[in-house]
Structure formats: structure tokens, C-alpha cells
N, CA, C and O atoms as a GROMACS GRO file, in nm:
protein
  352
    1MET      N    1   0.888 -18.330  12.526
    1MET     CA    2   0.858 -18.196  12.560
    1MET      C    3   0.796 -18.123  12.430
    1MET      O    4   0.876 -18.071  12.352
    2SER      N    5   0.668 -18.116  12.402
    2SER     CA    6   0.627 -18.066  12.288
    2SER      C    7   0.498 -18.009  12.290
    2SER      O    8   0.406 -18.052  12.360
    3VAL      N    9   0.490 -17.912  12.212
    3VAL     CA   10   0.334 -17.856  12.202
    3VAL      C   11   0.292 -17.910  12.072
    3VAL      O   12   0.363 -17.913  11.971
    4LEU      N   13   0.179 -17.949  12.082
    4LEU     CA   14   0.101 -18.018  11.969
    4LEU      C   15  -0.008 -17.963  11.924
    4LEU      O   16  -0.090 -17.916  12.002
    5ILE      N   17  -0.027 -17.962  11.779
    5ILE     CA   18  -0.166 -17.908  11.718
    5ILE      C   19  -0.221 -18.015  11.633
    5ILE      O   20  -0.150 -18.087  11.564
    6ASP      N   21  -0.346 -18.025  11.638
    6ASP     CA   22  -0.409 -18.122  11.547
    6ASP      C   23  -0.464 -18.043  11.407
    6ASP      O   24  -0.454 -17.920  11.411
    7PRO      N   25  -0.508 -18.089  11.314
    7PRO     CA   26  -0.550 -18.025  11.191
    7PRO      C   27  -0.686 -17.957  11.220
    7PRO      O   28  -0.774 -18.011  11.288
    8PRO      N   29  -0.698 -17.829  11.161
    8PRO     CA   30  -0.829 -17.756  11.190
    8PRO      C   31  -0.952 -17.829  11.117
    8PRO      O   32  -0.981 -17.809  10.999
    9ALA      N   33  -1.013 -17.907  11.196
    9ALA     CA   34  -1.123 -17.986  11.134
    9ALA      C   35  -1.249 -17.973  11.216
    9ALA      O   36  -1.340 -18.051  11.190
   10TRP      N   37  -1.266 -17.886  11.308
   10TRP     CA   38  -1.382 -17.872  11.398
   10TRP      C   39  -1.450 -17.756  11.383
   10TRP      O   40  -1.396 -17.652  11.421
   11PRO      N   41  -1.580 -17.754  11.324
   11PRO     CA   42  -1.639 -17.626  11.302
   11PRO      C   43  -1.663 -17.541  11.420
   11PRO      O   44  -1.698 -17.595  11.525
   12GLY      N   45  -1.648 -17.423  11.412
   12GLY     CA   46  -1.673 -17.336  11.526
   12GLY      C   47  -1.720 -17.201  11.474
   12GLY      O   48  -1.761 -17.182  11.359
   13PRO      N   49  -1.709 -17.092  11.588
   13PRO     CA   50  -1.753 -16.982  11.559
   13PRO      C   51  -1.671 -16.896  11.437
   13PRO      O   52  -1.554 -16.915  11.407
   14ARG      N   53  -1.754 -16.805  11.381
   14ARG     CA   54  -1.739 -16.726  11.255
   14ARG      C   55  -1.714 -16.815  11.138
   14ARG      O   56  -1.643 -16.777  11.045
   15GLY      N   57  -1.771 -16.936  11.141
   15GLY     CA   58  -1.755 -17.017  11.021
   15GLY      C   59  -1.608 -17.068  11.007
   15GLY      O   60  -1.584 -17.107  10.892
   16LEU      N   61  -1.527 -17.075  11.074
   16LEU     CA   62  -1.397 -17.119  11.076
   16LEU      C   63  -1.399 -17.275  11.145
   16LEU      O   64  -1.478 -17.322  11.228
   17LEU      N   65  -1.284 -17.335  11.080
   17LEU     CA   66  -1.255 -17.471  11.127
   17LEU      C   67  -1.150 -17.449  11.253
   17LEU      O   68  -1.070 -17.355  11.248
   18TRP      N   69  -1.153 -17.530  11.356
   18TRP     CA   70  -1.075 -17.494  11.476
   18TRP      C   71  -0.972 -17.630  11.496
   18TRP      O   72  -0.997 -17.744  11.456
   19SER      N   73  -0.868 -17.591  11.558
   19SER     CA   74  -0.767 -17.699  11.611
   19SER      C   75  -0.768 -17.697  11.768
   19SER      O   76  -0.816 -17.603  11.831
   20HIS      N   77  -0.715 -17.796  11.821
   20HIS     CA   78  -0.675 -17.800  11.968
   20HIS      C   79  -0.513 -17.798  11.964
   20HIS      O   80  -0.445 -17.863  11.884
   21LEU      N   81  -0.467 -17.716  12.058
   21LEU     CA   82  -0.341 -17.698  12.100
   21LEU      C   83  -0.320 -17.732  12.232
   21LEU      O   84  -0.382 -17.681  12.325
   22VAL      N   85  -0.221 -17.829  12.243
   22VAL     CA   86  -0.191 -17.898  12.389
   22VAL      C   87  -0.022 -17.904  12.412
   22VAL      O   88   0.061 -17.871  12.327
   23SER      N   89   0.000 -17.947  12.523
   23SER     CA   90   0.141 -17.963  12.550
   23SER      C   91   0.134 -18.115  12.606
   23SER      O   92   0.035 -18.158  12.665
   24ASP      N   93   0.241 -18.184  12.582
   24ASP     CA   94   0.265 -18.315  12.643
   24ASP      C   95   0.365 -18.322  12.757
   24ASP      O   96   0.412 -18.429  12.796
   25SER      N   97   0.396 -18.201  12.809
   25SER     CA   98   0.472 -18.204  12.918
   25SER      C   99   0.432 -18.101  13.035
   25SER      O  100   0.455 -18.125  13.153
   26SER      N  101   0.373 -17.988  12.992
   26SER     CA  102   0.344 -17.905  13.102
   26SER      C  103   0.223 -17.793  13.056
   26SER      O  104   0.204 -17.754  12.940
   27ILE      N  105   0.153 -17.756  13.166
   27ILE     CA  106   0.035 -17.669  13.124
   27ILE      C  107   0.106 -17.522  13.115
   27ILE      O  108   0.065 -17.442  13.032
   28GLY      N  109   0.209 -17.491  13.201
   28GLY     CA  110   0.300 -17.387  13.186
   28GLY      C  111   0.348 -17.369  13.040
   28GLY      O  112   0.328 -17.262  12.984
   29GLU      N  113   0.414 -17.474  12.975
   29GLU     CA  114   0.460 -17.456  12.842
   29GLU      C  115   0.350 -17.425  12.739
   29GLU      O  116   0.366 -17.352  12.641
   30LEU      N  117   0.223 -17.497  12.777
   30LEU     CA  118   0.117 -17.450  12.679
   30LEU      C  119   0.083 -17.325  12.694
   30LEU      O  120   0.057 -17.269  12.588
   31HIS      N  121   0.073 -17.250  12.804
   31HIS     CA  122   0.039 -17.116  12.817
   31HIS      C  123   0.119 -17.005  12.753
   31HIS      O  124   0.082 -16.900  12.700
   32ALA      N  125   0.241 -17.058  12.774
   32ALA     CA  126   0.374 -16.980  12.719
   32ALA      C  127   0.365 -16.975  12.581
   32ALA      O  128   0.386 -16.867  12.526
   33PHE      N  129   0.335 -17.083  12.509
   33PHE     CA  130   0.344 -17.105  12.370
   33PHE      C  131   0.208 -17.025  12.323
   33PHE      O  132   0.212 -16.953  12.223
   34ALA      N  133   0.108 -17.040  12.388
   34ALA     CA  134  -0.026 -16.960  12.346
   34ALA      C  135  -0.019 -16.801  12.338
   34ALA      O  136  -0.071 -16.726  12.256
   35THR      N  137   0.068 -16.770  12.456
   35THR     CA  138   0.100 -16.619  12.442
   35THR      C  139   0.167 -16.583  12.329
   35THR      O  140   0.128 -16.496  12.252
   36LEU      N  141   0.285 -16.661  12.315
   36LEU     CA  142   0.367 -16.638  12.197
   36LEU      C  143   0.281 -16.629  12.063
   36LEU      O  144   0.310 -16.549  11.975
   37LEU      N  145   0.182 -16.709  12.055
   37LEU     CA  146   0.125 -16.735  11.938
   37LEU      C  147   0.009 -16.590  11.933
   37LEU      O  148  -0.038 -16.547  11.828
   38GLY      N  149  -0.014 -16.548  12.032
   38GLY     CA  150  -0.113 -16.449  12.054
   38GLY      C  151  -0.254 -16.495  12.071
   38GLY      O  152  -0.344 -16.422  12.029
   39VAL      N  153  -0.282 -16.611  12.129
   39VAL     CA  154  -0.404 -16.659  12.169
   39VAL      C  155  -0.451 -16.617  12.289
   39VAL      O  156  -0.374 -16.613  12.385
   40PRO      N  157  -0.570 -16.582  12.299
   40PRO     CA  158  -0.627 -16.511  12.402
   40PRO      C  159  -0.648 -16.609  12.555
   40PRO      O  160  -0.683 -16.725  12.534
   41PRO      N  161  -0.634 -16.581  12.652
   41PRO     CA  162  -0.680 -16.686  12.767
   41PRO      C  163  -0.794 -16.739  12.756
   41PRO      O  164  -0.808 -16.855  12.795
   42ARG      N  165  -0.893 -16.672  12.704
   42ARG     CA  166  -1.031 -16.722  12.707
   42ARG      C  167  -1.034 -16.836  12.619
   42ARG      O  168  -1.132 -16.911  12.624
   43ALA      N  169  -0.938 -16.860  12.536
   43ALA     CA  170  -0.956 -16.971  12.443
   43ALA      C  171  -0.908 -17.103  12.497
   43ALA      O  172  -0.907 -17.203  12.426
   44PHE      N  173  -0.859 -17.105  12.651
   44PHE     CA  174  -0.812 -17.211  12.727
   44PHE      C  175  -0.950 -17.292  12.771
   44PHE      O  176  -1.047 -17.232  12.817
   45ASP      N  177  -0.947 -17.424  12.752
   45ASP     CA  178  -1.048 -17.502  12.797
   45ASP      C  179  -0.994 -17.622  12.873
   45ASP      O  180  -0.960 -17.717  12.803
   46ARG      N  181  -0.981 -17.635  13.002
   46ARG     CA  182  -0.941 -17.721  13.085
   46ARG      C  183  -0.783 -17.776  13.058
   46ARG      O  184  -0.700 -17.781  13.149
   47ASP      N  185  -0.759 -17.811  12.941
   47ASP     CA  186  -0.619 -17.896  12.923
   47ASP      C  187  -0.579 -17.846  12.779
   47ASP      O  188  -0.476 -17.895  12.732
   48HIS      N  189  -0.651 -17.751  12.701
   48HIS     CA  190  -0.612 -17.718  12.573
   48HIS      C  191  -0.673 -17.579  12.540
   48HIS      O  192  -0.766 -17.524  12.598
   49TYR      N  193  -0.601 -17.533  12.434
   49TYR     CA  194  -0.662 -17.426  12.374
   49TYR      C  195  -0.732 -17.463  12.224
   49TYR      O  196  -0.690 -17.545  12.142
   50ASP      N  197  -0.843 -17.382  12.214
   50ASP     CA  198  -0.899 -17.390  12.082
   50ASP      C  199  -0.854 -17.284  11.981
   50ASP      O  200  -0.874 -17.166  12.011
   51VAL      N  201  -0.802 -17.311  11.878
   51VAL     CA  202  -0.737 -17.206  11.800
   51VAL      C  203  -0.797 -17.230  11.657
   51VAL      O  204  -0.819 -17.343  11.613
   52PRO      N  205  -0.822 -17.110  11.584
   52PRO     CA  206  -0.885 -17.099  11.452
   52PRO      C  207  -0.773 -17.137  11.354
   52PRO      O  208  -0.652 -17.118  11.370
   53GLU      N  209  -0.836 -17.195  11.249
   53GLU     CA  210  -0.758 -17.234  11.121
   53GLU      C  211  -0.655 -17.131  11.094
   53GLU      O  212  -0.545 -17.165  11.051
   54THR      N  213  -0.690 -16.986  11.120
   54THR     CA  214  -0.612 -16.893  11.064
   54THR      C  215  -0.486 -16.866  11.133
   54THR      O  216  -0.407 -16.780  11.094
   55VAL      N  217  -0.465 -16.952  11.252
   55VAL     CA  218  -0.323 -16.957  11.318
   55VAL      C  219  -0.246 -17.091  11.321
   55VAL      O  220  -0.150 -17.107  11.397
   56TYR      N  221  -0.291 -17.192  11.232
   56TYR     CA  222  -0.233 -17.317  11.242
   56TYR      C  223  -0.111 -17.306  11.182
   56TYR      O  224  -0.019 -17.356  11.246
   57GLU      N  225  -0.076 -17.244  11.057
   57GLU     CA  226   0.044 -17.240  10.997
   57GLU      C  227   0.149 -17.161  11.090
   57GLU      O  228   0.262 -17.203  11.114
   58ARG      N  229   0.096 -17.044  11.137
   58ARG     CA  230   0.210 -16.980  11.239
   58ARG      C  231   0.236 -17.075  11.362
   58ARG      O  232   0.349 -17.077  11.411
   59ALA      N  233   0.137 -17.152  11.414
   59ALA     CA  234   0.179 -17.220  11.520
   59ALA      C  235   0.276 -17.329  11.495
   59ALA      O  236   0.356 -17.363  11.583
   60VAL      N  237   0.273 -17.392  11.364
   60VAL     CA  238   0.376 -17.487  11.321
   60VAL      C  239   0.500 -17.411  11.307
   60VAL      O  240   0.602 -17.450  11.364
   61LEU      N  241   0.498 -17.294  11.228
   61LEU     CA  242   0.627 -17.208  11.230
   61LEU      C  243   0.703 -17.206  11.359
   61LEU      O  244   0.820 -17.243  11.369
   62LEU      N  245   0.638 -17.167  11.446
   62LEU     CA  246   0.668 -17.118  11.586
   62LEU      C  247   0.722 -17.254  11.668
   62LEU      O  248   0.784 -17.244  11.773
   63GLY      N  249   0.690 -17.374  11.608
   63GLY     CA  250   0.747 -17.505  11.668
   63GLY      C  251   0.641 -17.600  11.710
   63GLY      O  252   0.676 -17.710  11.753
   64ALA      N  253   0.510 -17.568  11.703
   64ALA     CA  254   0.401 -17.665  11.726
   64ALA      C  255   0.420 -17.789  11.653
   64ALA      O  256   0.457 -17.778  11.536
   65GLU      N  257   0.399 -17.914  11.705
   65GLU     CA  258   0.413 -18.024  11.630
   65GLU      C  259   0.290 -18.070  11.565
   65GLU      O  260   0.199 -18.101  11.642
   66PRO      N  261   0.268 -18.080  11.431
   66PRO     CA  262   0.126 -18.100  11.377
   66PRO      C  263   0.122 -18.250  11.392
   66PRO      O  264   0.218 -18.321  11.362
   67VAL      N  265   0.005 -18.298  11.443
   67VAL     CA  266  -0.011 -18.444  11.475
   67VAL      C  267  -0.179 -18.463  11.441
   67VAL      O  268  -0.259 -18.370  11.435
   68SER      N  269  -0.208 -18.603  11.420
   68SER     CA  270  -0.359 -18.612  11.399
   68SER      C  271  -0.423 -18.575  11.522
   68SER      O  272  -0.363 -18.535  11.623
   69SER      N  273  -0.551 -18.589  11.511
   69SER     CA  274  -0.630 -18.557  11.634
   69SER      C  275  -0.624 -18.695  11.748
   69SER      O  276  -0.629 -18.690  11.871
   70ARG      N  277  -0.612 -18.799  11.672
   70ARG     CA  278  -0.578 -18.937  11.754
   70ARG      C  279  -0.454 -18.919  11.844
   70ARG      O  280  -0.453 -18.938  11.965
   71GLU      N  281  -0.346 -18.880  11.768
   71GLU     CA  282  -0.216 -18.875  11.826
   71GLU      C  283  -0.202 -18.774  11.934
   71GLU      O  284  -0.142 -18.797  12.040
   72LEU      N  285  -0.263 -18.657  11.902
   72LEU     CA  286  -0.286 -18.561  12.010
   72LEU      C  287  -0.374 -18.605  12.149
   72LEU      O  288  -0.339 -18.569  12.262
   73LEU      N  289  -0.467 -18.670  12.128
   73LEU     CA  290  -0.536 -18.699  12.245
   73LEU      C  291  -0.447 -18.818  12.310
   73LEU      O  292  -0.426 -18.814  12.431
   74THR      N  293  -0.397 -18.916  12.235
   74THR     CA  294  -0.320 -19.018  12.295
   74THR      C  295  -0.187 -18.958  12.375
   74THR      O  296  -0.150 -18.995  12.487
   75ARG      N  297  -0.125 -18.860  12.298
   75ARG     CA  298  -0.009 -18.820  12.400
   75ARG      C  299  -0.056 -18.714  12.494
   75ARG      O  300   0.027 -18.684  12.580
   76LEU      N  301  -0.156 -18.659  12.496
   76LEU     CA  302  -0.215 -18.578  12.612
   76LEU      C  303  -0.265 -18.682  12.719
   76LEU      O  304  -0.234 -18.653  12.835
   77LEU      N  305  -0.323 -18.775  12.705
   77LEU     CA  306  -0.353 -18.884  12.796
   77LEU      C  307  -0.228 -18.926  12.860
   77LEU      O  308  -0.220 -18.914  12.982
   78ALA      N  309  -0.135 -18.971  12.795
   78ALA     CA  310  -0.008 -19.023  12.818
   78ALA      C  311   0.069 -18.938  12.934
   78ALA      O  312   0.126 -18.985  13.033
   79SER      N  313   0.056 -18.812  12.900
   79SER     CA  314   0.119 -18.709  12.986
   79SER      C  315   0.064 -18.691  13.123
   79SER      O  316   0.124 -18.642  13.218
   80GLY      N  317  -0.067 -18.740  13.121
   80GLY     CA  318  -0.121 -18.719  13.265
   80GLY      C  319  -0.196 -18.578  13.266
   80GLY      O  320  -0.251 -18.544  13.371
   81LEU      N  321  -0.200 -18.503  13.166
   81LEU     CA  322  -0.246 -18.369  13.173
   81LEU      C  323  -0.398 -18.360  13.142
   81LEU      O  324  -0.465 -18.260  13.168
   82ARG      N  325  -0.446 -18.469  13.087
   82ARG     CA  326  -0.587 -18.458  13.046
   82ARG      C  327  -0.675 -18.435  13.154
   82ARG      O  328  -0.669 -18.508  13.253
   83ARG      N  329  -0.768 -18.328  13.146
   83ARG     CA  330  -0.863 -18.298  13.243
   83ARG      C  331  -0.983 -18.318  13.177
   83ARG      O  332  -1.013 -18.250  13.079
   84ARG      N  333  -1.064 -18.416  13.228
   84ARG     CA  334  -1.204 -18.452  13.139
   84ARG      C  335  -1.308 -18.362  13.207
   84ARG      O  336  -1.294 -18.332  13.325
   85LYS      N  337  -1.414 -18.315  13.133
   85LYS     CA  338  -1.522 -18.237  13.174
   85LYS      C  339  -1.601 -18.318  13.291
   85LYS      O  340  -1.633 -18.435  13.277
   86VAL      N  341  -1.623 -18.256  13.387
   86VAL     CA  342  -1.700 -18.306  13.487
   86VAL      C  343  -1.843 -18.299  13.478
   86VAL      O  344  -1.893 -18.187  13.473
   87ARG      N  345  -1.934 -18.420  13.476
   87ARG     CA  346  -2.053 -18.409  13.434
   87ARG      C  347  -2.145 -18.402  13.566
   87ARG      O  348  -2.124 -18.476  13.663
   88PRO      N  349  -2.239 -18.317  13.562
   88PRO     CA  350  -2.324 -18.296  13.701
   88PRO      C  351  -2.399 -18.415  13.738
   88PRO      O  352  -2.468 -18.415  13.840
   0.00000   0.00000   0.00000
């Protein structure tokens, strides 16, 4: 039962690099952690939050487990919480 965060490596708005924040146990746990971290609900995308590099260290200090992007995806898939984008 963990909240996971990958390294800020994804280019995004405001010229920042972004991380993904996920839970490997429940979406409720993920939402609660994001609230604690101060991440707005609009940052939620199907099964993860996109978070800027400016909150990475704080997320780890609050208990998010830093993992590689590959490990994050592997554990998200194994949890059964992965929600793929529906293509029209």
C-alpha cells in the first residue's frame, strides 16, 4: 500500500518538468495524498496526478515512494488501477 512518484522528467506547462503520482492500492489513498500535498483536483488524469517538479521533494518527505517511471507503471498495472485512455 503505497503512493508512488516518478522523477520529474516530462516537459509541461510553465517550462517545468512533471512527475506522475499514483497509488498501488486505491484511488482514495491517492486523492487523500494529493490533498495533503496541496495538488488541485484538476491535476488528476484517469489514474494519476500530474505534479510539477516543485512539489517532488515535498511529496517524498510526506511519504511518497520515489520509483522509476517503469516501476511506477508496472506497479500501477499490477494493482488493477490503471485506466487507459479510450480512443474514439
